[in-house]
N, C-alpha and C positions, 0 to 999 in steps of 0.2 A: 630552443628546444631543450629539453631535458629528459634524461633517460633513467629508468629504475631497474634494478636487476634483483631478482628474486625468483621463487617458483610463481606461475603464473596461471591463472583460471580465467578462461572464458567460453563463450558458446557459440556453435555455428548456427545457420539459419534453421536448421531442424531441432535446435534445443539439445544437441549433443554437446558434452563437454570436451573442450580442447584444453590439454595441461601441458605445460611445459615445466619440468622440474628444475631446469636452469633457464630460465625465462628474461626477456627484456621488453619494457613497455616505454615507448617513447612519445611523449606527448608535446604539443606546441600549440601556439596561439591560431586562432582562425581569423577572418577578416574583422570581426568585432574583437578581437582580443581574449575571446574566451578559449581556455585549454581543451585542446581535443586530442583524442588518441591519433597518432601518425602512423605508428606501426607497432606490431607486437607478435610475440612468437619465440621461438629457441634464440637463446642468446647469440650463439655463433652468426647464425643468419642474420638475425636484425642488426645486431652491431656491424657487420661488414657493409651493412647499407647506409649506416650511420655513424661512422667512424670520427667524426668531429663533434658528437654530441656528448656532453659531459654524463657519467654514470653515477648515480647513488646507489650502493649495494646493500640491500638488506638481507643480510645472510641467515639462512634459517625460517625466512618468513615467506608466507603467501601473499601475492598482490590478487584481489578478487574484485568483482564489480561491487559498487555501493548497492546496499539492499534497497528494495522498493515496497513500502508497506501499501499495500491497495486500499485499506480503511481503518481508519484511527480517528479517535475523538480528543482533539488537543484540549478542549475544557474539562474533559474527565479525568485529566493527570491526577488530581487530589483525590478522586473516589475509587482508584484502581484498588482492587482486593475488598471492596465492600461487600458484606454478606447479604444474601437475599434469596426468597424462596424461587425467584425465576425473574423473568424480563421484566414483566408489566409492573409487581412490585418493586424491582430495582429502579426502574424509572422514576416512580413516584416517590420513593423514599430517599433516593441519593442522587439522582441525575438531574431532575428538574431543580430541586434546591441549589445544587452546585452551580448549574448552568445559569440561574438567575442572577447571580453575580457579576456575569460578563456585560451587564450594561454599564460596569463602571470601567472606562478605558483602562486605569492604572493596574487594576486587577488582571484584566484580559492581557495587558503587556507582561505583567509579571510571569503568568502561567505561560505564555508563549515562548518565553526565555526558557523558562524550566523545561518545558516539553521538548524545544529543539535542541538543548543541552543533552538531554536524554536520546534523542534519535541518533546524534552525533555520536555520543559515546557507545551506542550499540551498532553504529556502523549503517544506519539507515540515512541515505542521502536524498530520497524522495518519497513522500508520502501523500495520498489523498485523503485529506482529512476533514471532517465535519468542525464546522466552528460553532455559535450559536445562533439564536434567532435576532441576537443584536449586532447592528452595523458595527459597532465598536470592536466586536471579537474578530471580525473579518480584517478590518484595518489593522489591529494590533498583530495578528498572524501574518499578515502580508509585509508590513513593516519589518518586523523581526527577521522573517525569511530574506527579505529584499537585503538588508544589511549584511547578511551572512553569504550572498548570493546562491542562495539554495534554490533548486528545482522543487518548487512547492505547488499544491492545488488545493484549494479551498472554496468555501462559499457559505453565504448566510443561510442559516436553516430557515426553512418554511414550514410554520406549524400553527394555523389559525382556529384550531378546534381541539377539544378533548384534551387540553393542555391547561395547567394551572397558569394563574396570574404570576407574571415575571417572565415568563416565556413563550406565551401565546402571543402570536403578532396579528396585526391587522391586514385583511387580504389585499386591498388595494396598494396599500403602503408598503405592503412586503414585496409586492413584484415592482413596484418603483424603485425601491432600495435595491433589490436583485440587480435591475438593468443599471442603475447608476453606479453599482459596484463592478459589475463586468466592464463597464467604460472605464473605469478608473484603475482597475488592476489588471484584467485578462492580457496575457501575453506581454506583459510589462517585463523587461529582462527575462528572467527565467520562471515567473509566476503563471499559474493559470487558474481560471475561474470554474468552479462547479456550481451549477443549479441545483440545490439540495432539499428537496422535500425530505421531512424527517422520515416519515413512513405514512403511507396511504392515510391510514385512520386518523391521522392527527392534521390532515389537510381536506379542506372542501373541496368539492367539484370546481368551483371557480379558482381556487388556488392551484391546483393540478392543471386544469386548461392552461392559466396564466403561466405557468413553468414551462408546459409543453409549446406555447407560443414564443415564450423566450428561446426554449431549445432550437427551435426552428429557425429564429432571427438570427441565432449567433451559433451557428452550426460546428465551430470548432471548440466551444465550451464543452465541460465535462456535464454528465449528470451522475448524480450521487444519491443514493438512498438504501434502503433497508427492504428485504422482502423474503416472506415464508422462514422466519428465523425460529418461530415459536407457536405450536399448536393452538394456543388461547389466543394469539395475535391473528393467525389464519382465520380463526372462527369469526373473530371480530371484523376483520376486512369482509368477510362472507356475507356478514349481516348488513355492513354499511354499503356494499357495492353488490348487491344480489343480481344485477345483469351481467356481471363479468364471468366468464368462465371460469377464472382462477385469482388468486391474489396478484399474480404477475401480470394478467390480464388487464387487470386495473390500469397499470402504467402504460401499457401498449394504447390502451383507449383514449389515453392523454397526450399521446404523442411524445412519450418520456422513454422509448426504446430505441437506441440507435448506435451506431459507433461512438465510442467515448462515455456511453452509459454504463455504470459500474453499481451492481446491487450487491450489497454485503449479505452473507449468509445462504440464501436460496437452499435451504435444508428440505424443506416439504413441499418438494416438487414431484410431477410425473413427467413423462415424456414429452407430452404436449408443451409443457413448459419449457423444458431443455430445448426442443426444437425452436420455440419462438427466440429464444437466446440465441441460438445459432443464426436463425434467418435474419434478424435484427442487427447482429453484431455487437450484441450486448454482452458484459462480461461479470462474472462472479468474484467478489472478494472473499475468499475463504477463510473464515477467522475461527480455527479449531480451539484456541484455548479459551475463547469467550464462549463459544457453543458448549465445551465441557464444563466451564465455569458455571454457566447459568442454567445447565442441564437442557440446553434447546434442542439438542439431537445431533445426528452425525450426517455431513455433507458426503454425498454419495459420489464419491469420485470415479468409479466404473460408468456409473450413468453419465457423467459429464463426458468420460472418455469416450463412450459408446456413440452419444448423438454428435460429439465433436464441437462442443463451444469453448469459448476463453474463459480462463478463470486464473487467478493468480492469489498468492497467500498474504494475509493480512493479519495484524495484532489485535485490532479493534479495542485497544485499550480505550476507557477503563473496565469493559465488560472483560476484554483480555486481561490476563494475569501477569503479563510481561510485555516490555518493549523489545526483548531480544528476539531476533530473527532465528537463534537457534531453538529457543523454546518453542518458537510457532512451527517450525519445521518439524521438530519432535512430536508436538501434538498432531501435526497432519499425518505423520506416519502411523502414530497409535490409532487414529481415526480411520486411516486406510486398511489397517489390520484388524478392526473392530471386529467383523466376521459374525456377530449374532443377527444382526437385522438385515444384513446384506452381506455377500460373499466377500470374504477378507481380499485384500490387494496390498501389495507388498509394493511400495512406491520406492523406486530408486533412489540413492541420496542425492546423485547429481541432478534428478528430477524435481525434487524438492528444492534444492538450491535454485535451480532454473526458475521455478514458480515462484520464488521470491526475488529474482533479478530480471535478468532477460524476459522470461515469461510473463511476469507483472508488467514489463513495460510494454510488451507486445499487447497484453490486455488493456491496457490504458491508452494505446493508439501512438506508443512513443517508441516503438522499436526502431534501433538505430541510433536513437537519441541518448538514452540512459540504459541502464541495467546490463551492460555489456562493456567490455575492452577490446572491440574490434574497430579498425580505423575509421574515422569519422564519428565515433561516440564520445559525447562529453566525458571530459576525464574526473568522473567522479568513481573513486574507489577506496577499498579498505586494505590495510596492511594487517594481516593476522599472522599471530605469533601460536603455532601449533603445539608448543609447549608451555602455553602460559600459566598451567597448574602441573604439580609433579604427576596426578594421574594422566592428565592430557599428555605429557611429556613421554610418559612410558607407553601410552596407548597408542599415539601417533607414530611413535618409532617402530612399532610391530605391524603397522600397516603394509600390506602386500599389493595393495592397487588404490587407484583413486577413489574408487566408490568406499573403500575401507577407511581410507584417510577422511573424506568428507562426513563419513557417518559418525566416526569417533568424535567429529567435532561438533557434529548435530546433538548427538547423544549427551557428551560432557561438557559442552562449551556455553558460555555466557558471556556478558560484556568484557570480561578479562582476556578473551580472544582478540578483541579488536585493539590492536596497539596504536593505529592512528586510523583518522577518516580525512581523506584528502578531496576536497571540493575543487571543481572546475572555475577556476576565475582568473580574471586578467592580472598577469604576471607571476603566477603560481601554477602549481600543478597538482 
């Protein structure tokens, strides 16, 4: 076992922050040799229970759970910040040409390494990520993640219509490939598979039906797609699926809404859509930097909370403009305060942080596994330097409460705050 002494942030079962200014995190191997949290809390109390465990002290630092990114595209790493008039032109002019290159295993492997480096540098220890429609992209991502012992989730994109050559797949083969990849990679060490229709307009009924059948056959896999991101996209879906009550209802009709189903964006919803999310256990990946960058709209935090369905935060790189969880949390705060299209909502800094750690883990069906530093959780964590820049040092020194401290880092922070990212693996912590 090993213990780490610093300020310590974690969350209780209700999502409330637990903070020890002088804390101790004790980690040790489970039966499989993977490092888990053994104990956590106030230094005096915890150290008395583990007097024999060696202690590493990180003075002036904050230990916090590794961040969880609920929706991101690893093949879009190279098109982050590409200018466009909106979602659909952005897909046509940048996304599809970039993704067509991932039929090349060497290119897929190169980008996977760059992508994972960026996640680690920004303190993101788990991500639900899109690959491309190419099997090689999935293999490359999982191989790179496995070497690093990361808990990552991805899947082959399904898109058999309304897509250009180079990314459009063939219906029957796409489903065969998906099942083969599930059998090859799902639940291997810390890896998980996501059945991944790109979005309803780029899949035929047959492909969506097949995806739903796979989701029923493999109920512990994830489902990952997009919905109601952009008004033009919503109108397109309405024309393609006229019998569905709403765009979201398309997925329900094909058996693609359940626990461990995650849909990115969910902006243009009504309360019936929100109730359908709640009743099926489906979660939203809120992607505020992407929604602002592409002009897609504002996620309705008040509506989600009022109806009561699960959601967490996501960067959505490359539509999103930053890998940094601090940029995502700040954008979510701005969207909550927007106040012009709906009533403004001031989201507490600790809640923003929870939505990007333990709350995101809960939405993914991984509560108690990742995203927190309670006993039993896998020991993925970040060591934060609240004095990483001169302005941060000045601002955080003036904080009179945990909320002020967290908000200072959300507003002024970037990757420089992350002094180190620690991954749960055998023989380490």
